[in-house]
C-alpha positions as CSV (number, residue, x, y, z in Angstrom):
1,X,-93.4,-69.8,39.0
2,X,-96.5,-71.8,40.0
3,X,-99.0,-70.0,37.8
4,X,-99.5,-72.0,34.6
5,X,-99.0,-69.9,31.4
6,X,-100.9,-71.1,28.4
7,X,-102.2,-69.6,25.2
8,X,-105.9,-69.0,24.8
9,X,-107.5,-69.5,21.3
10,X,-109.4,-66.3,21.3
11,X,-111.3,-64.7,18.4
12,X,-112.8,-61.2,17.9
13,X,-115.5,-59.9,15.5
14,X,-114.5,-56.5,14.1
15,X,-117.6,-55.9,11.9
16,X,-119.2,-53.3,14.2
17,X,-116.0,-51.6,15.6
18,X,-115.8,-48.0,14.3
19,X,-112.6,-46.4,13.1
20,X,-112.6,-44.1,16.1
21,X,-113.5,-46.8,18.7
22,X,-113.1,-44.3,21.5
23,X,-116.0,-42.0,20.6
24,X,-114.9,-38.4,19.7
25,X,-111.3,-39.2,20.7
26,X,-109.1,-39.7,17.5
27,X,-105.9,-39.0,19.4
28,X,-106.5,-41.5,22.1
29,X,-107.8,-44.0,19.6
30,X,-104.8,-43.8,17.4
31,X,-102.2,-43.7,20.2
32,X,-103.5,-47.0,21.3
33,X,-103.9,-48.2,17.7
34,X,-100.1,-48.0,17.4
35,X,-99.9,-51.2,19.3
36,X,-101.6,-53.0,16.4
37,X,-98.8,-51.6,14.1
38,X,-95.9,-52.8,16.4
39,X,-97.1,-56.0,17.9
40,X,-97.6,-58.4,15.0
41,X,-93.9,-58.1,13.9
42,X,-92.6,-57.5,17.4
43,X,-94.2,-60.5,19.0
44,X,-93.3,-62.8,16.1
45,X,-89.7,-61.6,16.8
46,X,-90.0,-62.5,20.5
47,X,-90.9,-66.0,19.5
48,X,-88.1,-66.4,17.0
49,X,-85.5,-65.1,19.6
50,X,-86.8,-67.4,22.3
51,X,-86.7,-70.4,19.9
52,X,-83.0,-69.6,19.4
53,X,-82.5,-69.4,23.1
54,X,-84.4,-72.6,24.1
55,X,-81.2,-74.8,24.1
56,X,-79.8,-72.6,26.8
57,X,-82.6,-73.3,29.2
58,X,-81.7,-75.9,31.8
59,X,-84.5,-75.3,34.3
60,X,-87.6,-77.4,33.7
61,X,-90.1,-74.9,35.1
62,X,-88.6,-72.0,33.2
63,X,-88.8,-74.1,30.0
64,X,-92.5,-74.7,30.6
65,X,-93.1,-71.0,31.2
66,X,-91.1,-70.0,28.1
67,X,-93.1,-72.3,25.9
68,X,-96.4,-70.9,27.4
69,X,-95.0,-67.4,26.8
70,X,-94.2,-68.2,23.2
71,X,-97.7,-69.6,22.6
72,X,-99.3,-66.5,24.1
73,X,-97.1,-64.1,22.1
74,X,-97.8,-65.9,18.8
75,X,-101.6,-65.6,19.5
76,X,-101.2,-61.9,20.3
77,X,-99.4,-61.3,17.0
78,X,-102.1,-62.9,15.0
79,X,-105.0,-61.1,16.7
80,X,-103.4,-57.7,16.3
81,X,-102.7,-58.4,12.6
82,X,-106.5,-58.9,12.2
83,X,-107.0,-55.4,13.5
84,X,-104.7,-54.1,10.8
85,X,-106.9,-55.8,8.2
86,X,-110.0,-54.1,9.8
87,X,-108.3,-50.7,9.6
88,X,-107.5,-51.3,5.9
89,X,-111.1,-52.1,5.3
90,X,-111.9,-48.7,6.7
91,X,-109.5,-47.0,4.3
92,X,-106.7,-46.6,6.8
93,X,-103.8,-48.6,5.2
94,X,-100.9,-49.1,7.6
95,X,-98.6,-51.1,5.2
96,X,-96.1,-48.2,4.6
97,X,-95.5,-48.0,8.3
98,X,-95.5,-51.7,9.2
99,X,-92.9,-52.4,6.5
100,X,-90.4,-50.4,8.5
101,X,-91.3,-52.1,11.7
102,X,-90.9,-55.5,10.1
103,X,-87.5,-54.5,8.7
104,X,-86.4,-53.4,12.1
105,X,-87.3,-56.7,13.8
106,X,-86.5,-59.1,10.9
107,X,-83.4,-57.6,9.5
108,X,-81.8,-55.1,12.0
109,X,-82.5,-57.4,15.0
110,X,-82.4,-60.7,13.1
111,X,-80.6,-63.9,13.9
112,X,-77.3,-62.4,12.7
113,X,-76.0,-59.0,13.9
114,X,-75.9,-56.2,11.4
115,X,-73.0,-56.4,9.0
116,X,-69.8,-54.9,10.5
117,X,-71.0,-55.1,14.1
118,X,-68.2,-57.0,16.0
119,X,-70.3,-59.1,18.3
120,X,-70.2,-62.9,18.8
121,X,-73.4,-64.9,18.1
122,X,-74.0,-65.8,21.8
123,X,-73.6,-62.2,22.9
124,X,-75.9,-61.0,20.1
125,X,-78.5,-63.5,21.4
126,X,-78.1,-62.2,25.0
127,X,-78.5,-58.6,23.8
128,X,-81.7,-59.4,22.1
129,X,-83.0,-61.3,25.2
130,X,-82.2,-58.2,27.2
131,X,-84.2,-56.1,24.8
132,X,-87.2,-58.4,25.1
133,X,-87.0,-58.3,28.9
134,X,-87.0,-54.5,28.8
135,X,-89.9,-54.3,26.4
136,X,-91.9,-56.9,28.4
137,X,-91.5,-54.6,31.4
138,X,-93.4,-51.9,29.5
139,X,-96.1,-54.3,28.2
140,X,-96.8,-55.4,31.8
141,X,-97.1,-51.7,32.8
142,X,-99.5,-51.1,29.9
143,X,-101.4,-54.3,30.6
144,X,-102.0,-53.2,34.2
145,X,-103.0,-49.8,33.0
146,X,-105.7,-51.0,30.6
147,X,-107.1,-53.4,33.1
148,X,-107.5,-50.5,35.5
149,X,-108.8,-47.8,33.1
150,X,-112.4,-47.3,33.9
151,X,-112.4,-44.1,31.9
152,X,-112.4,-46.1,28.7
153,X,-115.7,-47.8,29.8
154,X,-117.2,-44.4,30.9
155,X,-116.7,-42.8,27.5
156,X,-118.3,-45.8,25.7
157,X,-115.2,-47.3,24.0
158,X,-115.9,-50.2,21.7
159,X,-116.4,-53.3,23.8
160,X,-114.7,-55.7,21.3
161,X,-111.6,-53.5,21.2
162,X,-111.5,-53.2,25.0
163,X,-111.8,-57.0,25.3
164,X,-108.9,-57.5,22.9
165,X,-106.7,-54.9,24.8
166,X,-107.7,-56.2,28.3
167,X,-107.3,-59.9,27.3
168,X,-103.9,-59.1,25.9
169,X,-103.0,-56.9,28.9
170,X,-104.0,-59.6,31.3
171,X,-101.8,-62.1,29.6
172,X,-98.9,-59.6,29.7
173,X,-99.3,-59.3,33.4
174,X,-99.8,-63.1,33.7
175,X,-96.4,-63.8,32.0
176,X,-94.7,-60.6,33.2
177,X,-91.7,-62.4,34.6
178,X,-90.9,-64.9,31.9
179,X,-88.7,-62.7,29.6
180,X,-86.9,-61.3,32.6
181,X,-86.3,-64.8,34.1
182,X,-85.2,-66.1,30.7
183,X,-82.7,-63.3,30.4
184,X,-81.4,-63.8,33.9
185,X,-81.0,-67.5,33.2
186,X,-79.3,-67.2,29.8
187,X,-77.8,-63.7,29.9
188,X,-74.5,-64.4,31.6
189,X,-73.4,-63.8,35.2
190,X,-72.6,-61.1,37.7
191,X,-72.1,-57.5,36.8
192,X,-71.9,-58.1,33.1
193,X,-75.5,-59.6,33.2
194,X,-76.8,-56.5,35.0
195,X,-74.9,-54.1,32.7
196,X,-76.4,-55.8,29.7
197,X,-79.8,-55.5,31.3
198,X,-79.3,-51.8,31.6
199,X,-78.1,-51.7,28.0
200,X,-81.2,-53.4,26.8
201,X,-83.4,-50.8,28.5
202,X,-81.2,-48.0,27.1
203,X,-82.0,-49.2,23.6
204,X,-85.5,-50.4,24.1
205,X,-87.3,-47.4,25.7
206,X,-86.0,-44.7,23.3
207,X,-86.8,-47.0,20.3
208,X,-90.3,-47.7,21.7
209,X,-91.0,-44.0,22.3
210,X,-89.8,-43.1,18.8
211,X,-91.9,-45.8,17.1
212,X,-95.0,-45.0,19.2
213,X,-94.9,-41.3,18.4
214,X,-94.1,-41.9,14.7
215,X,-96.9,-44.4,14.5
216,X,-99.4,-42.0,16.1
217,X,-98.4,-39.3,13.6
218,X,-98.8,-41.8,10.8
219,X,-102.3,-42.9,11.8
220,X,-103.5,-39.3,12.5
221,X,-102.1,-38.1,9.1
222,X,-103.7,-41.0,7.2
223,X,-107.0,-41.1,9.0
224,X,-109.7,-40.8,6.2
225,X,-112.1,-39.2,8.7
226,X,-109.8,-36.4,9.7
227,X,-109.0,-33.3,7.8
228,X,-105.2,-32.7,8.3
229,X,-105.1,-34.8,11.4
230,X,-102.0,-34.3,13.6
231,X,-100.7,-36.0,16.7
232,X,-99.8,-33.4,19.3
233,X,-98.3,-34.0,22.7
234,X,-100.8,-31.6,24.4
235,X,-103.7,-33.7,23.0
236,X,-102.0,-36.8,24.4
237,X,-101.6,-35.1,27.8
238,X,-105.2,-34.0,27.8
239,X,-106.4,-37.6,27.0
240,X,-104.1,-39.0,29.7
241,X,-105.5,-36.6,32.3
242,X,-109.0,-38.0,31.5
243,X,-107.7,-41.5,32.0
244,X,-107.9,-42.5,28.3
245,X,-104.2,-43.0,27.8
246,X,-101.2,-43.7,29.9
247,X,-99.1,-40.6,30.2
248,X,-95.6,-40.3,28.9
249,X,-94.6,-39.3,32.4
250,X,-95.9,-42.6,33.9
251,X,-94.1,-44.7,31.3
252,X,-90.9,-42.7,31.8
253,X,-91.2,-43.4,35.6
254,X,-91.4,-47.2,34.8
255,X,-87.9,-47.2,33.5
256,X,-85.9,-46.5,36.8
257,X,-87.9,-49.2,38.5
258,X,-86.6,-51.8,36.0
259,X,-83.0,-50.5,36.6
260,X,-83.0,-51.3,40.3
261,X,-80.6,-54.3,40.9
262,X,-83.3,-55.8,43.2
263,X,-86.0,-55.5,40.6
264,X,-88.2,-58.5,39.6
265,X,-91.3,-58.2,37.4
266,X,-93.4,-60.0,40.0
267,X,-93.4,-56.5,41.6
268,X,-95.2,-55.0,38.6
269,X,-99.0,-55.0,38.2
270,X,-101.6,-57.2,39.8
271,X,-101.8,-60.9,38.8
272,X,-105.0,-61.2,40.8
273,X,-106.7,-58.5,38.7
274,X,-105.4,-60.1,35.5
275,X,-106.8,-63.5,36.5
276,X,-110.1,-61.8,37.4
277,X,-110.4,-60.3,34.0
278,X,-109.5,-63.5,32.1
279,X,-112.3,-65.2,34.0
280,X,-114.9,-62.7,32.6
281,X,-113.4,-61.7,29.2
282,X,-115.9,-62.7,26.5
283,X,-113.1,-63.8,24.2
284,X,-111.3,-65.8,26.8
285,X,-114.5,-67.4,28.1
286,X,-115.5,-68.4,24.5
287,X,-112.0,-69.8,24.0
288,X,-112.2,-71.8,27.2
289,X,-115.6,-73.2,26.3
290,X,-114.4,-74.2,22.8
291,X,-111.3,-75.9,24.3
292,X,-113.5,-77.8,26.8
293,X,-115.8,-78.9,24.0
294,X,-112.9,-80.1,21.9
295,X,-111.6,-82.1,24.9
296,X,-115.0,-83.7,25.4
297,X,-115.3,-84.6,21.8
298,X,-111.9,-86.2,21.8
299,X,-112.8,-88.3,24.8
300,X,-115.9,-89.8,23.1
């Protein structure tokens, strides 16, 4: 992989971002907000698992890519956690939900397999790498979707939130192949490696679907600006038809692509479009300017 993957020290100001940052669209707002509930714990877990797997990496370029991936994912985790603080300031407390997410990643999928599960440590690591590869397939799909979603601009979605989502989405497309390449490198050989890749998707997509729907229901139910708010599939479909959400059908269709034996994430999304957005993103540009200034100060 010739494209250099590196973290960007971005920052976002949430003072003016309203609770319903897609105006008049609480369902679309909260379906996307579920990402803020899942990603802080999830991406911290990605980094932990990759740290465990680093001794297995024997390819120098892959090692560079993996370290860049880990830096980006750590930054994503921190920035989405700040959004949770912003939601809490607007009387939407997410702690009851995020505790379950943290338990799932930190305990259920921790360094040791659940008690009573007869699996060797190396195989447990490989299984978790297969989960990350499968999840990263969907984050690349989502990243490409949000970069292409002009409807969010047309309805006046909050510019700061859009920049966060598109900066993150662009980096997901940028490092779309790293988790897959890491799994292919460390996940064993031959048919067993492919079957474990299928197993990772078989676990990952149902879990993601469940967590996403449960999270949307939680946010709608606890939204202080809604009277008996409810997440309904028909409202999601209506928002997806207007281009404000990815449809469940489009995400379901992403799964069989991943299961092709010939699949590689370089086939997913547009790296060119991701790079174009990172060149104009207010947060990414500010980060690049700050890094350049730091380098100049160090040289003096």
